[in-house]
LUMNU-82814 format. One line per 8 residues: number of its first residue (from 0); their letters; for each residue x, y, z of C-alpha. Coordinates in nm, 2 decimals. Layout:
<pts>
NUM = a = X Y Z ~ ...
</pts>
This chain:
<pts>
0 = magttgts = -1.63 -2.67 -0.43 ~ -1.80 -2.83 -0.72 ~ -1.54 -3.07 -0.80 ~ -1.50 -3.18 -0.46 ~ -1.93 -3.26 -0.42 ~ -1.87 -3.63 -0.49 ~ -1.55 -3.69 -0.29 ~ -1.73 -3.52 -0.01
8 = frlihqsr = -2.02 -3.70 -0.04 ~ -1.84 -4.02 0.01 ~ -1.64 -3.92 0.33 ~ -2.00 -3.81 0.47 ~ -2.12 -4.16 0.43 ~ -1.82 -4.30 0.47 ~ -1.67 -4.19 0.82 ~ -1.97 -3.98 0.94
16 = vfdvpstv = -1.74 -3.67 0.86 ~ -1.76 -3.40 0.63 ~ -1.45 -3.22 0.78 ~ -1.38 -2.97 0.51 ~ -1.29 -2.63 0.58 ~ -1.58 -2.43 0.36 ~ -1.81 -2.12 0.47 ~ -2.22 -2.24 0.52
24 = dqkaevlk = -2.31 -2.16 0.16 ~ -2.05 -2.41 0.04 ~ -2.12 -2.68 0.33 ~ -2.50 -2.62 0.24 ~ -2.45 -2.64 -0.15 ~ -2.23 -2.99 -0.11 ~ -2.49 -3.09 0.21 ~ -2.81 -3.04 -0.03
32 = qvpvaaee = -2.66 -3.31 -0.27 ~ -2.75 -3.59 -0.02 ~ -3.09 -3.67 -0.06 ~ -3.34 -3.63 0.24 ~ -3.52 -3.90 0.40 ~ -3.76 -4.11 0.21 ~ -4.06 -4.09 0.41 ~ -4.13 -3.88 0.72
40 = gqpgplan = -4.00 -3.99 1.06 ~ -3.73 -4.21 0.89 ~ -3.35 -4.13 1.06 ~ -3.25 -3.97 0.72 ~ -2.87 -4.05 0.54 ~ -2.68 -3.79 0.74 ~ -2.88 -3.90 1.09 ~ -2.53 -4.04 1.23
48 = ledigpme = -2.32 -3.70 1.07 ~ -2.09 -3.60 1.37 ~ -1.85 -3.34 1.24 ~ -1.91 -3.09 0.95 ~ -1.58 -2.92 0.95 ~ -1.43 -2.57 1.02 ~ -1.69 -2.32 0.93 ~ -1.50 -2.01 0.76
56 = vssylmld = -1.64 -1.68 0.85 ~ -1.51 -1.32 0.81 ~ -1.45 -1.14 1.09 ~ -1.56 -0.83 0.85 ~ -1.91 -0.93 0.86 ~ -1.95 -0.79 1.21 ~ -1.88 -0.48 1.05 ~ -2.13 -0.50 0.79
64 = qqgftvwc = -2.51 -0.49 0.90 ~ -2.62 -0.61 0.53 ~ -2.34 -0.86 0.50 ~ -2.39 -1.02 0.83 ~ -2.83 -1.04 0.80 ~ -2.72 -1.26 0.50 ~ -2.48 -1.46 0.67 ~ -2.72 -1.55 0.93
72 = trlqelgs = -3.00 -1.62 0.69 ~ -2.73 -1.86 0.53 ~ -2.68 -2.03 0.87 ~ -3.02 -2.09 0.89 ~ -3.04 -2.27 0.57 ~ -2.75 -2.48 0.66 ~ -2.94 -2.60 0.99 ~ -3.21 -2.69 0.79
80 = vleargcr = -3.06 -2.86 0.52 ~ -2.89 -3.05 0.82 ~ -3.21 -3.11 0.98 ~ -3.42 -3.23 0.68 ~ -3.12 -3.51 0.64 ~ -3.18 -3.66 0.97 ~ -2.91 -3.45 1.13 ~ -3.06 -3.34 1.43
88 = rslkslkv = -2.89 -3.30 1.72 ~ -2.60 -3.59 1.60 ~ -2.27 -3.34 1.59 ~ -2.03 -3.43 1.81 ~ -1.79 -3.06 1.77 ~ -1.85 -2.73 1.62 ~ -1.52 -2.57 1.48 ~ -1.55 -2.18 1.35
96 = kfvdetvv = -1.27 -2.05 1.20 ~ -1.23 -1.66 1.15 ~ -1.02 -1.64 0.82 ~ -0.90 -1.31 0.85 ~ -0.81 -1.04 1.11 ~ -1.03 -1.11 1.44 ~ -1.27 -0.82 1.47 ~ -1.44 -0.80 1.83
104 = vprlfqfa = -1.73 -0.54 1.81 ~ -2.07 -0.57 1.99 ~ -2.23 -0.75 1.66 ~ -2.03 -1.04 1.78 ~ -2.33 -1.07 2.04 ~ -2.53 -1.17 1.78 ~ -2.32 -1.35 1.58 ~ -2.33 -1.60 1.92
112 = ealqtfvi = -2.72 -1.61 1.92 ~ -2.72 -1.72 1.56 ~ -2.47 -2.00 1.64 ~ -2.66 -2.08 1.96 ~ -2.96 -2.16 1.74 ~ -2.75 -2.35 1.49 ~ -2.61 -2.57 1.81 ~ -2.93 -2.63 1.95
120 = avcigdap = -3.06 -2.78 1.66 ~ -2.80 -2.99 1.51 ~ -2.53 -3.06 1.83 ~ -2.54 -3.30 2.09 ~ -2.62 -3.13 2.45 ~ -2.26 -3.12 2.55 ~ -2.06 -3.07 2.17 ~ -1.76 -2.86 2.21
128 = isftsaap = -1.69 -2.55 2.03 ~ -1.36 -2.39 1.93 ~ -1.28 -2.07 1.79 ~ -0.99 -2.01 1.59 ~ -0.83 -1.69 1.41 ~ -0.62 -1.69 1.11 ~ -0.47 -1.38 1.19 ~ -0.16 -1.43 1.44
136 = rfhldlsl = -0.27 -1.09 1.64 ~ -0.54 -0.93 1.76 ~ -0.71 -0.75 2.03 ~ -0.95 -0.78 2.25 ~ -1.17 -0.49 2.41 ~ -1.27 -0.52 2.73 ~ -1.48 -0.16 2.70 ~ -1.74 -0.44 2.52
144 = lhsplfps = -1.80 -0.55 2.82 ~ -2.01 -0.21 2.93 ~ -2.21 -0.27 2.56 ~ -2.59 -0.21 2.61 ~ -2.62 -0.51 2.32 ~ -2.46 -0.72 2.59 ~ -2.70 -1.00 2.69 ~ -2.85 -1.03 3.06
152 = apspvlet = -2.83 -1.41 3.03 ~ -2.52 -1.47 2.77 ~ -2.60 -1.81 2.64 ~ -2.36 -2.09 2.68 ~ -2.18 -2.05 2.29 ~ -2.09 -1.66 2.37 ~ -1.91 -1.76 2.69 ~ -1.72 -2.02 2.48
160 = lmrqladq = -1.67 -1.73 2.25 ~ -1.55 -1.44 2.47 ~ -1.33 -1.70 2.70 ~ -1.14 -1.81 2.38 ~ -1.11 -1.48 2.21 ~ -0.95 -1.36 2.56 ~ -0.73 -1.67 2.57 ~ -0.61 -1.58 2.22
168 = arqvtvdt = -0.59 -1.20 2.24 ~ -0.21 -1.07 2.19 ~ -0.34 -0.72 2.32 ~ -0.61 -0.59 2.56 ~ -0.76 -0.29 2.53 ~ -0.99 -0.06 2.72 ~ -1.13 0.26 2.49 ~ -1.26 0.52 2.74
176 = rsadlatp = -1.40 0.72 2.49 ~ -1.70 0.48 2.46 ~ -1.98 0.68 2.65 ~ -2.10 0.35 2.74 ~ -1.86 0.30 3.01 ~ -2.12 0.54 3.21 ~ -2.35 0.30 3.29 ~ -2.25 0.05 3.58
184 = ptpamldm = -2.21 -0.31 3.47 ~ -2.46 -0.53 3.48 ~ -2.40 -0.88 3.69 ~ -2.39 -1.08 3.37 ~ -2.14 -0.88 3.26 ~ -1.91 -0.90 3.60 ~ -1.93 -1.28 3.53 ~ -1.82 -1.26 3.21
192 = ardlafnk = -1.53 -1.05 3.28 ~ -1.41 -1.28 3.59 ~ -1.43 -1.61 3.37 ~ -1.17 -1.39 3.11 ~ -0.79 -1.48 3.14 ~ -0.52 -1.30 2.90 ~ -0.28 -1.57 2.90 ~ -0.09 -1.50 2.54
200 = atsvhvfg = -0.15 -1.09 2.57 ~ 0.16 -0.91 2.57 ~ 0.07 -0.52 2.62 ~ -0.22 -0.35 2.72 ~ -0.39 -0.05 2.57 ~ -0.58 0.23 2.72 ~ -0.74 0.49 2.47 ~ -0.88 0.85 2.64
208 = vdqpaqaa = -0.94 1.17 2.54 ~ -0.78 1.47 2.54 ~ -0.80 1.74 2.82 ~ -0.83 2.08 2.58 ~ -0.64 2.35 2.79 ~ -0.89 2.66 2.79 ~ -1.21 2.36 2.87 ~ -1.38 2.17 3.15
216 = papahpdl = -1.14 1.90 3.27 ~ -1.25 1.54 3.05 ~ -1.49 1.34 3.28 ~ -1.26 1.06 3.45 ~ -1.46 0.73 3.43 ~ -1.47 0.62 3.79 ~ -1.31 0.28 3.85 ~ -1.39 0.01 3.60
224 = aiidriql = -1.56 -0.30 3.81 ~ -1.49 -0.51 3.47 ~ -1.12 -0.47 3.55 ~ -1.14 -0.51 3.92 ~ -1.31 -0.85 3.81 ~ -1.07 -0.96 3.50 ~ -0.80 -1.25 3.62 ~ -0.42 -1.14 3.67
232 = mpqpsqlv = -0.27 -1.14 3.34 ~ 0.08 -1.31 3.35 ~ 0.30 -1.19 3.03 ~ 0.17 -0.85 2.94 ~ 0.51 -0.65 3.00 ~ 0.39 -0.32 2.84 ~ 0.12 -0.09 2.90 ~ 0.02 0.22 2.68
240 = ldkhtala = -0.17 0.47 2.84 ~ -0.28 0.78 2.59 ~ -0.44 1.09 2.70 ~ -0.64 1.22 3.01 ~ -0.93 0.95 3.04 ~ -0.72 0.70 3.03 ~ -0.49 0.74 3.34 ~ -0.72 0.59 3.63
248 = agtqlask = -0.81 0.24 3.40 ~ -0.42 0.23 3.31 ~ -0.34 0.25 3.68 ~ -0.61 -0.06 3.77 ~ -0.49 -0.22 3.48 ~ -0.16 -0.23 3.62 ~ -0.23 -0.40 3.94 ~ -0.33 -0.70 3.73
256 = mpnlrely = 0.03 -0.70 3.54 ~ 0.27 -0.86 3.76 ~ 0.54 -0.89 3.46 ~ 0.49 -0.47 3.36 ~ 0.81 -0.33 3.29 ~ 0.76 -0.09 3.03 ~ 0.49 0.19 3.07 ~ 0.44 0.49 2.80
264 = idntteer = 0.24 0.77 2.85 ~ 0.10 1.00 2.59 ~ -0.08 1.30 2.51 ~ -0.18 1.44 2.84 ~ -0.01 1.71 3.16 ~ 0.31 1.73 3.34 ~ 0.11 1.69 3.67 ~ -0.14 1.36 3.56
272 = aaeaitai = 0.18 1.18 3.44 ~ 0.39 1.26 3.71 ~ 0.08 1.10 3.93 ~ 0.06 0.78 3.69 ~ 0.40 0.74 3.72 ~ 0.37 0.76 4.08 ~ 0.08 0.55 4.10 ~ 0.20 0.27 3.86
280 = gcerepdv = 0.58 0.29 3.91 ~ 0.64 0.33 4.28 ~ 0.64 -0.03 4.36 ~ 0.84 -0.17 4.08 ~ 1.14 -0.09 3.93 ~ 1.05 -0.06 3.52 ~ 1.29 -0.11 3.27 ~ 1.13 0.18 3.06
288 = vavsdire = 0.88 0.51 3.15 ~ 0.85 0.66 2.85 ~ 0.62 1.04 2.84 ~ 0.53 1.19 2.50 ~ 0.34 1.47 2.39 ~ 0.36 1.65 2.80 ~ 0.08 1.95 2.76 ~ 0.15 2.26 2.97
296 = vgsgaidi = 0.49 2.29 3.02 ~ 0.54 2.62 2.86 ~ 0.88 2.54 2.63 ~ 0.89 2.20 2.70 ~ 1.03 2.21 3.07 ~ 1.02 1.87 3.28 ~ 1.06 1.86 3.61 ~ 1.15 1.52 3.71
304 = gehregfp = 1.32 1.62 4.06 ~ 0.98 1.80 4.14 ~ 0.80 1.43 4.17 ~ 1.11 1.25 4.35 ~ 0.85 1.11 4.58 ~ 0.74 0.78 4.46 ~ 0.91 0.75 4.18 ~ 1.08 0.44 4.04
312 = qinevvvv = 1.44 0.41 4.05 ~ 1.61 0.55 3.72 ~ 1.96 0.56 3.56 ~ 1.91 0.68 3.22 ~ 1.72 1.00 3.08 ~ 1.69 1.02 2.67 ~ 1.54 1.33 2.54 ~ 1.38 1.28 2.23
320 = liggswwr = 1.27 1.64 2.06 ~ 1.00 1.58 1.74 ~ 0.94 1.91 1.58 ~ 0.93 2.11 1.29 ~ 1.23 2.34 1.14 ~ 1.09 2.61 1.40 ~ 1.24 2.37 1.70 ~ 1.60 2.54 1.59
328 = hrpcqvrl = 1.48 2.87 1.77 ~ 1.31 2.71 2.10 ~ 1.55 2.53 2.28 ~ 1.40 2.26 2.51 ~ 1.49 2.26 2.91 ~ 1.51 1.98 3.12 ~ 1.58 2.00 3.47 ~ 1.72 1.66 3.64
336 = fehevaaa = 1.84 1.68 4.00 ~ 2.11 1.45 4.05 ~ 2.02 1.32 4.39 ~ 1.70 1.10 4.22 ~ 1.80 1.07 3.91 ~ 2.13 0.96 3.99 ~ 2.27 0.94 3.61 ~ 2.15 1.30 3.53
344 = aqlrdggp = 2.33 1.38 3.16 ~ 2.37 1.06 2.96 ~ 2.20 1.21 2.67 ~ 2.20 1.00 2.34 ~ 2.47 1.17 2.15 ~ 2.67 1.30 2.42 ~ 2.89 1.15 2.70 ~ 2.85 1.22 3.07
352 = pdgpagqn = 2.92 1.56 3.21 ~ 3.29 1.70 3.17 ~ 3.21 2.03 3.29 ~ 3.13 2.27 3.60 ~ 2.85 2.08 3.78 ~ 2.48 2.25 3.71 ~ 2.56 2.39 3.42 ~ 2.63 2.16 3.13
360 = tyqfehqt = 2.49 2.25 2.77 ~ 2.48 1.99 2.47 ~ 2.36 2.02 2.11 ~ 2.12 1.79 2.05 ~ 2.02 1.64 1.76 ~ 1.63 1.63 1.72 ~ 1.39 1.50 1.40 ~ 1.29 1.82 1.18
368 = gqpggqsd = 1.22 1.66 0.85 ~ 1.58 1.86 0.73 ~ 1.90 1.74 0.83 ~ 2.11 1.95 1.08 ~ 1.83 2.04 1.28 ~ 1.92 2.11 1.66 ~ 1.82 2.25 1.98 ~ 1.99 2.34 2.30
376 = vtilgegc = 1.96 2.11 2.58 ~ 2.07 2.28 2.95 ~ 2.10 2.00 3.22 ~ 2.10 2.12 3.54 ~ 2.26 1.91 3.86 ~ 2.30 1.95 4.23 ~ 2.65 1.88 4.30 ~ 2.65 1.62 4.01
384 = drprrsgg = 3.00 1.56 3.81 ~ 2.96 1.18 3.69 ~ 2.65 0.99 3.66 ~ 2.58 0.68 3.88 ~ 2.42 0.34 3.80 ~ 2.09 0.24 3.96 ~ 1.78 0.05 3.89 ~ 1.55 0.06 3.63
392 = rcmqscga = 1.53 0.31 3.33 ~ 1.30 0.62 3.25 ~ 1.26 0.76 2.90 ~ 1.14 1.12 2.86 ~ 1.01 1.25 2.59 ~ 0.88 1.61 2.56 ~ 0.73 1.83 2.29 ~ 0.66 2.16 2.32
400 = d = 0.28 2.32 2.23
</pts>
């Protein structure tokens, strides 16, 4: 950076712009080479400075309290360097570039507060502020809006930051493991949620907590008001729900996803999974509904036919068995009912059933970590001799506990 000082200094004087991507430390180092105003009250050599170029920031500062404190101090020093040389509310824009994976955590609120102080000192009143990320993909967690650190009166910088991060996010998440969700959102939180538009997001992921078999049910959070406030998400086609407490929030989010085509449900009971599929898929024709790590199903039996009321149409069932070598001695039984499922026996390594209706047994190869592991899979139909096709597709993944 030192080798560019002379060139940068000339650029500042000639074009009123210091358009060099650099950190706050590097900017201060260069700008210190500019002399301060000769006398108090004089405009100073940087009185007409309009742009200081992209401000490069490491997102990992958000995870390092000490490093973040140092950065805030350096930002204040940069502001002092600019003001001492006449740059007082003259910058016409401010660009901030996260140089690595964008980390969106509650400390982001303090980051925005520090930037707001800087902007008030050196930028014109309506200076546009832009935030970009070098990482092509990052996620924004809506649970952030429930943080106790969320300000009661968000600054313009924070509002801009949250809107732009939402617009750039490729994945939307909700972490129901957060204890903060039990606290009702403030009006400021709801107003912020209303302004968020996830125009580039392609998937939505909800994290929950498990429900132990011999314990009291894990608490399910009530409907999250922040989800009701966000705008429709036009692009996300994939919704992933992980564990018991994710299902309620996932059902809410599905209503914001007009393009939902793939539903994945993991780590919950058969009953809860069926409820979620019915609530989310009954008015849709999803391409994929995948259910994995189902709990409380004994040896692994999943009765699709029991839940036919409200289920999306299914034309293919793919059974994936994942387990150790002990699976060889524990067959998994999948019971399908022809009048509901239609394509009752199209297995990954077998063709349509050719034997008598109701009892078609296939050897189904599964992942054991060792070659040759197999399990018996029994298909039970009701007067079914050949599968018929219908709209939609369902993948069922089952595993015994």
